[in-house]
Backbone bond lengths (Angstrom), bond angles and torsions (degrees), N, CA, C in turn:
res aa  C-N    CA-C-N  psi(-1)  N-CA   C-N-CA  omega(-1)  CA-C   N-CA-C  phi
1 G - - - 1.434 - - 1.516 111.58 -
2 K 1.283 115.01 161.34 1.458 120.81 179.67 1.524 109.84 -61.48
3 G 1.319 117.17 129.39 1.452 121.85 177.38 1.519 114.45 78.57
4 A 1.330 117.89 5.88 1.463 120.61 179.50 1.525 109.81 -72.47
5 T 1.335 116.09 148.23 1.455 122.60 176.29 1.520 108.08 -111.86
6 I 1.330 116.45 124.83 1.457 121.94 -178.89 1.524 108.04 -109.11
7 G 1.342 116.69 123.06 1.459 121.44 -179.53 1.520 111.68 -69.44
8 M 1.334 115.48 151.92 1.452 121.54 179.33 1.529 110.08 -60.62
9 G 1.308 116.76 130.28 1.453 121.71 179.43 1.517 114.63 85.80
10 A 1.334 117.82 -1.34 1.463 120.58 179.02 1.524 109.62 -70.28
11 V 1.325 116.34 138.70 1.461 121.60 178.41 1.523 107.48 -106.29
12 V 1.338 116.00 103.11 1.463 122.48 -176.67 1.526 108.06 -104.79
13 I 1.339 116.66 120.95 1.466 119.79 -177.41 1.526 112.78 -115.24
14 E 1.344 117.43 1.60 1.464 120.62 175.55 1.515 108.83 -148.53
15 D 1.333 116.31 169.98 1.458 120.95 -179.10 1.520 110.78 -62.10
16 V 1.339 115.52 147.10 1.462 121.23 175.20 1.523 108.57 -114.45
17 P 1.338 117.44 155.33 1.464 120.14 179.55 1.533 111.45 -65.66
18 P 1.324 117.21 161.82 1.463 120.42 178.01 1.526 112.16 -67.07
19 F 1.325 115.77 146.19 1.466 124.05 170.99 1.526 113.95 58.73
20 V 1.337 117.49 41.09 1.461 121.41 173.81 1.523 108.91 -116.82
21 T 1.341 116.28 164.11 1.454 122.41 173.31 1.520 107.59 -109.01
22 V 1.326 116.23 127.04 1.461 122.14 -175.81 1.526 108.83 -120.42
23 V 1.343 116.71 131.28 1.466 121.57 179.53 1.520 109.82 -138.75
24 G 1.323 116.04 163.66 1.456 121.84 168.88 1.512 115.68 96.84
25 N 1.325 112.87 173.40 1.457 122.54 178.36 1.519 107.41 -136.73
26 P 1.337 119.75 101.35 1.466 126.53 4.24 1.530 111.67 -74.10
27 A 1.312 116.05 159.42 1.462 121.19 -176.96 1.523 111.20 -64.20
28 R 1.337 115.47 140.24 1.466 121.42 174.95 1.520 107.96 -141.12
29 I 1.320 115.95 154.24 1.463 120.96 -178.15 1.520 108.97 -76.89
30 L 1.331 116.08 122.59 1.456 122.25 179.31 1.522 110.82 -91.26
31 K 1.342 116.76 -40.37 1.466 120.26 -174.94 1.516 109.78 -148.83
32 N 1.332 116.11 137.06 1.468 121.40 174.85 1.499 110.25 -90.17
């Protein structure tokens, strides 16, 4: 999503919502 932050090493396999922080393997939303 627009303005989303993806953590280093995160494995993202689908779209994420705008303005969230995503981390991990598999990727999960850390902060809205």
